[in-house]
N, CA, C and O atoms as a GROMACS GRO file, in nm:
protein
  260
    1MET      N    1  -4.764   7.548  -1.109
    1MET     CA    2  -4.804   7.442  -1.199
    1MET      C    3  -4.854   7.321  -1.121
    1MET      O    4  -4.937   7.244  -1.171
    2ARG      N    5  -4.805   7.304  -0.999
    2ARG     CA    6  -4.845   7.190  -0.917
    2ARG      C    7  -4.994   7.196  -0.885
    2ARG      O    8  -5.061   7.092  -0.886
    3LYS      N    9  -5.048   7.313  -0.857
    3LYS     CA   10  -5.189   7.328  -0.824
    3LYS      C   11  -5.275   7.294  -0.945
    3LYS      O   12  -5.380   7.231  -0.931
    4LEU      N   13  -5.232   7.334  -1.063
    4LEU     CA   14  -5.307   7.304  -1.184
    4LEU      C   15  -5.310   7.153  -1.209
    4LEU      O   16  -5.414   7.100  -1.247
    5ASN      N   17  -5.200   7.085  -1.187
    5ASN     CA   18  -5.195   6.940  -1.204
    5ASN      C   19  -5.291   6.870  -1.108
    5ASN      O   20  -5.352   6.769  -1.143
    6TYR      N   21  -5.304   6.922  -0.987
    6TYR     CA   22  -5.396   6.867  -0.888
    6TYR      C   23  -5.540   6.880  -0.936
    6TYR      O   24  -5.618   6.786  -0.927
    7VAL      N   25  -5.575   6.997  -0.988
    7VAL     CA   26  -5.711   7.019  -1.041
    7VAL      C   27  -5.737   6.928  -1.159
    7VAL      O   28  -5.846   6.871  -1.170
    8ILE      N   29  -5.642   6.914  -1.246
    8ILE     CA   30  -5.657   6.825  -1.362
    8ILE      C   31  -5.678   6.681  -1.317
    8ILE      O   32  -5.760   6.610  -1.375
    9ALA      N   33  -5.606   6.638  -1.216
    9ALA     CA   34  -5.621   6.501  -1.164
    9ALA      C   35  -5.761   6.480  -1.108
    9ALA      O   36  -5.821   6.374  -1.129
   10ILE      N   37  -5.814   6.578  -1.037
   10ILE     CA   38  -5.950   6.568  -0.983
   10ILE      C   39  -6.052   6.557  -1.097
   10ILE      O   40  -6.142   6.474  -1.092
   11LEU      N   41  -6.037   6.641  -1.198
   11LEU     CA   42  -6.129   6.638  -1.311
   11LEU      C   43  -6.124   6.503  -1.385
   11LEU      O   44  -6.227   6.451  -1.426
   12LYS      N   45  -6.004   6.448  -1.401
   12LYS     CA   46  -5.990   6.318  -1.466
   12LYS      C   47  -6.055   6.209  -1.381
   12LYS      O   48  -6.117   6.117  -1.435
   13ASN      N   49  -6.040   6.220  -1.249
   13ASN     CA   50  -6.103   6.122  -1.160
   13ASN      C   51  -6.254   6.128  -1.174
   13ASN      O   52  -6.319   6.024  -1.184
   14TRP      N   53  -6.312   6.247  -1.175
   14TRP     CA   54  -6.456   6.262  -1.192
   14TRP      C   55  -6.501   6.205  -1.326
   14TRP      O   56  -6.605   6.140  -1.335
   15GLU      N   57  -6.422   6.229  -1.428
   15GLU     CA   58  -6.456   6.176  -1.561
   15GLU      C   59  -6.454   6.023  -1.560
   15GLU      O   60  -6.542   5.960  -1.619
   16SER      N   61  -6.354   5.963  -1.496
   16SER     CA   62  -6.346   5.817  -1.491
   16SER      C   63  -6.460   5.757  -1.409
   16SER      O   64  -6.500   5.642  -1.433
   17GLU      N   65  -6.513   5.833  -1.313
   17GLU     CA   66  -6.629   5.789  -1.234
   17GLU      C   67  -6.761   5.821  -1.305
   17GLU      O   68  -6.869   5.796  -1.251
   18LEU      N   69  -6.752   5.876  -1.425
   18LEU     CA   70  -6.868   5.917  -1.505
   18LEU      C   71  -6.952   6.022  -1.434
   18LEU      O   72  -7.075   6.022  -1.443
   19LEU      N   73  -6.886   6.112  -1.364
   19LEU     CA   74  -6.952   6.224  -1.296
   19LEU      C   75  -6.940   6.345  -1.388
   19LEU      O   76  -6.836   6.410  -1.394
   20LEU      N   77  -7.050   6.375  -1.460
   20LEU     CA   78  -7.042   6.476  -1.564
   20LEU      C   79  -7.117   6.604  -1.531
   20LEU      O   80  -7.105   6.703  -1.603
   21THR      N   81  -7.195   6.603  -1.424
   21THR     CA   82  -7.267   6.725  -1.386
   21THR      C   83  -7.234   6.760  -1.241
   21THR      O   84  -7.187   6.675  -1.165
   22ALA      N   85  -7.259   6.885  -1.205
   22ALA     CA   86  -7.234   6.929  -1.067
   22ALA      C   87  -7.320   6.849  -0.969
   22ALA      O   88  -7.275   6.818  -0.859
   23GLN      N   89  -7.442   6.817  -1.008
   23GLN     CA   90  -7.532   6.740  -0.922
   23GLN      C   91  -7.476   6.599  -0.897
   23GLN      O   92  -7.482   6.549  -0.785
   24GLU      N   93  -7.424   6.536  -1.001
   24GLU     CA   94  -7.366   6.402  -0.985
   24GLU      C   95  -7.244   6.405  -0.894
   24GLU      O   96  -7.225   6.316  -0.812
   25ILE      N   97  -7.163   6.509  -0.908
   25ILE     CA   98  -7.044   6.523  -0.824
   25ILE      C   99  -7.084   6.545  -0.678
   25ILE      O  100  -7.027   6.484  -0.588
   26ASP      N  101  -7.182   6.633  -0.655
   26ASP     CA  102  -7.230   6.658  -0.519
   26ASP      C  103  -7.282   6.531  -0.455
   26ASP      O  104  -7.250   6.500  -0.340
   27TYR      N  105  -7.362   6.456  -0.528
   27TYR     CA  106  -7.419   6.331  -0.477
   27TYR      C  107  -7.307   6.233  -0.443
   27TYR      O  108  -7.310   6.170  -0.337
   28PHE      N  109  -7.210   6.220  -0.533
   28PHE     CA  110  -7.097   6.128  -0.512
   28PHE      C  111  -7.018   6.167  -0.387
   28PHE      O  112  -6.986   6.080  -0.305
   29LEU      N  113  -6.988   6.295  -0.371
   29LEU     CA  114  -6.908   6.340  -0.256
   29LEU      C  115  -6.984   6.324  -0.125
   29LEU      O  116  -6.924   6.292  -0.022
   30GLU      N  117  -7.115   6.347  -0.126
   30GLU     CA  118  -7.195   6.333  -0.005
   30GLU      C  119  -7.207   6.188   0.040
   30GLU      O  120  -7.222   6.161   0.159
   31ASN      N  121  -7.199   6.094  -0.054
   31ASN     CA  122  -7.219   5.953  -0.022
   31ASN      C  123  -7.089   5.873  -0.014
   31ASN      O  124  -7.092   5.751   0.000
   32GLN      N  125  -6.976   5.941  -0.022
   32GLN     CA  126  -6.848   5.873  -0.007
   32GLN      C  127  -6.826   5.839   0.138
   32GLN      O  128  -6.866   5.914   0.227
   33LYS      N  129  -6.762   5.725   0.163
   33LYS     CA  130  -6.725   5.689   0.299
   33LYS      C  131  -6.604   5.774   0.337
   33LYS      O  132  -6.513   5.793   0.256
   34PRO      N  133  -6.601   5.825   0.460
   34PRO     CA  134  -6.483   5.902   0.500
   34PRO      C  135  -6.359   5.812   0.507
   34PRO      O  136  -6.368   5.696   0.547
   35LEU      N  137  -6.247   5.866   0.467
   35LEU     CA  138  -6.123   5.790   0.469
   35LEU      C  139  -6.076   5.772   0.613
   35LEU      O  140  -6.082   5.865   0.694
   36GLN      N  141  -6.029   5.652   0.643
   36GLN     CA  142  -5.976   5.626   0.776
   36GLN      C  143  -5.829   5.668   0.776
   36GLN      O  144  -5.748   5.614   0.701
   37LYS      N  145  -5.796   5.765   0.861
   37LYS     CA  146  -5.662   5.820   0.861
   37LYS      C  147  -5.563   5.739   0.944
   37LYS      O  148  -5.444   5.734   0.912
   38HIS      N  149  -5.612   5.674   1.049
   38HIS     CA  150  -5.524   5.601   1.138
   38HIS      C  151  -5.579   5.461   1.160
   38HIS      O  152  -5.697   5.434   1.141
   39ARG      N  153  -5.490   5.372   1.201
   39ARG     CA  154  -5.533   5.237   1.236
   39ARG      C  155  -5.616   5.243   1.364
   39ARG      O  156  -5.595   5.330   1.448
   40PRO      N  157  -5.709   5.151   1.376
   40PRO     CA  158  -5.784   5.147   1.503
   40PRO      C  159  -5.690   5.124   1.621
   40PRO      O  160  -5.588   5.056   1.607
   41LEU      N  161  -5.724   5.179   1.735
   41LEU     CA  162  -5.638   5.170   1.853
   41LEU      C  163  -5.629   5.028   1.908
   41LEU      O  164  -5.540   5.000   1.988
   42THR      N  165  -5.717   4.939   1.866
   42THR     CA  166  -5.716   4.803   1.918
   42THR      C  167  -5.603   4.720   1.858
   42THR      O  168  -5.567   4.617   1.914
   43GLU      N  169  -5.547   4.764   1.746
   43GLU     CA  170  -5.437   4.689   1.685
   43GLU      C  171  -5.306   4.726   1.752
   43GLU      O  172  -5.278   4.842   1.779
   44SER      N  173  -5.225   4.624   1.777
   44SER     CA  174  -5.092   4.652   1.830
   44SER      C  175  -4.990   4.626   1.721
   44SER      O  176  -5.008   4.537   1.638
   45ILE      N  177  -4.887   4.702   1.722
   45ILE     CA  178  -4.783   4.692   1.620
   45ILE      C  179  -4.658   4.636   1.687
   45ILE      O  180  -4.605   4.695   1.782
   46THR      N  181  -4.611   4.521   1.638
   46THR     CA  182  -4.488   4.464   1.693
   46THR      C  183  -4.374   4.495   1.598
   46THR      O  184  -4.386   4.482   1.476
   47VAL      N  185  -4.264   4.534   1.655
   47VAL     CA  186  -4.147   4.568   1.576
   47VAL      C  187  -4.032   4.483   1.626
   47VAL      O  188  -4.008   4.475   1.747
   48GLY      N  189  -3.961   4.420   1.536
   48GLY     CA  190  -3.846   4.339   1.575
   48GLY      C  191  -3.888   4.207   1.637
   48GLY      O  192  -3.998   4.158   1.613
   49ARG      N  193  -3.799   4.150   1.719
   49ARG     CA  194  -3.824   4.022   1.783
   49ARG      C  195  -3.839   4.039   1.932
   49ARG      O  196  -3.791   4.138   1.990
   50ALA      N  197  -3.904   3.944   1.995
   50ALA     CA  198  -3.919   3.946   2.140
   50ALA      C  199  -3.784   3.916   2.205
   50ALA      O  200  -3.711   3.829   2.157
   51ILE      N  201  -3.752   3.985   2.311
   51ILE     CA  202  -3.627   3.965   2.384
   51ILE      C  203  -3.653   3.863   2.495
   51ILE      O  204  -3.746   3.881   2.574
   52PRO      N  205  -3.572   3.757   2.502
   52PRO     CA  206  -3.591   3.657   2.608
   52PRO      C  207  -3.582   3.722   2.746
   52PRO      O  208  -3.507   3.817   2.766
   53SER      N  209  -3.658   3.669   2.842
   53SER     CA  210  -3.665   3.729   2.975
   53SER      C  211  -3.531   3.728   3.048
   53SER      O  212  -3.506   3.820   3.126
   54GLY      N  213  -3.444   3.630   3.027
   54GLY     CA  214  -3.317   3.624   3.099
   54GLY      C  215  -3.202   3.696   3.030
   54GLY      O  216  -3.088   3.687   3.075
   55PHE      N  217  -3.229   3.766   2.921
   55PHE     CA  218  -3.123   3.830   2.843
   55PHE      C  219  -3.061   3.946   2.920
   55PHE      O  220  -3.131   4.027   2.980
   56GLN      N  221  -2.926   3.954   2.917
   56GLN     CA  222  -2.855   4.067   2.974
   56GLN      C  223  -2.759   4.120   2.868
   56GLN      O  224  -2.682   4.044   2.809
   57LEU      N  225  -2.764   4.248   2.845
   57LEU     CA  226  -2.680   4.310   2.742
   57LEU      C  227  -2.541   4.333   2.800
   57LEU      O  228  -2.527   4.397   2.905
   58ASN      N  229  -2.439   4.281   2.732
   58ASN     CA  230  -2.301   4.299   2.773
   58ASN      C  231  -2.229   4.365   2.656
   58ASN      O  232  -2.198   4.301   2.556
   59LEU      N  233  -2.204   4.496   2.670
   59LEU     CA  234  -2.142   4.570   2.560
   59LEU      C  235  -1.995   4.537   2.540
   59LEU      O  236  -1.938   4.569   2.436
   60THR      N  237  -1.932   4.473   2.637
   60THR     CA  238  -1.790   4.439   2.625
   60THR      C  239  -1.768   4.293   2.590
   60THR      O  240  -1.653   4.248   2.584
   61ALA      N  241  -1.872   4.217   2.566
   61ALA     CA  242  -1.858   4.076   2.534
   61ALA      C  243  -1.780   4.061   2.404
   61ALA      O  244  -1.808   4.128   2.305
   62GLY      N  245  -1.682   3.972   2.405
   62GLY     CA  246  -1.604   3.946   2.286
   62GLY      C  247  -1.486   4.038   2.265
   62GLY      O  248  -1.408   4.018   2.172
   63GLU      N  249  -1.470   4.139   2.350
   63GLU     CA  250  -1.356   4.231   2.337
   63GLU      C  251  -1.243   4.184   2.425
   63GLU      O  252  -1.263   4.129   2.533
   64GLU      N  253  -1.124   4.207   2.376
   64GLU     CA  254  -1.007   4.175   2.456
   64GLU      C  255  -0.982   4.287   2.555
   64GLU      O  256  -1.001   4.404   2.524
   65VAL      N  257  -0.940   4.249   2.676
   65VAL     CA  258  -0.914   4.349   2.778
   65VAL      C  259  -0.767   4.374   2.792
   65VAL      O  260  -0.726   4.456   2.874
   0.00000   0.00000   0.00000
């Protein structure tokens, strides 16, 4: 049933784009811009916060000995 729902969604999309003939659909598909799958390599992604240069991790800090 999942495959049928996919086909129905495509047909509804074509209808909403007013693509009613095979020729219109072919023209539309040939002139679509390709989807960009990944971000350009020039962008950098930062996660979290920057760690200060003098930071030292002490796993026992605050524990009683």
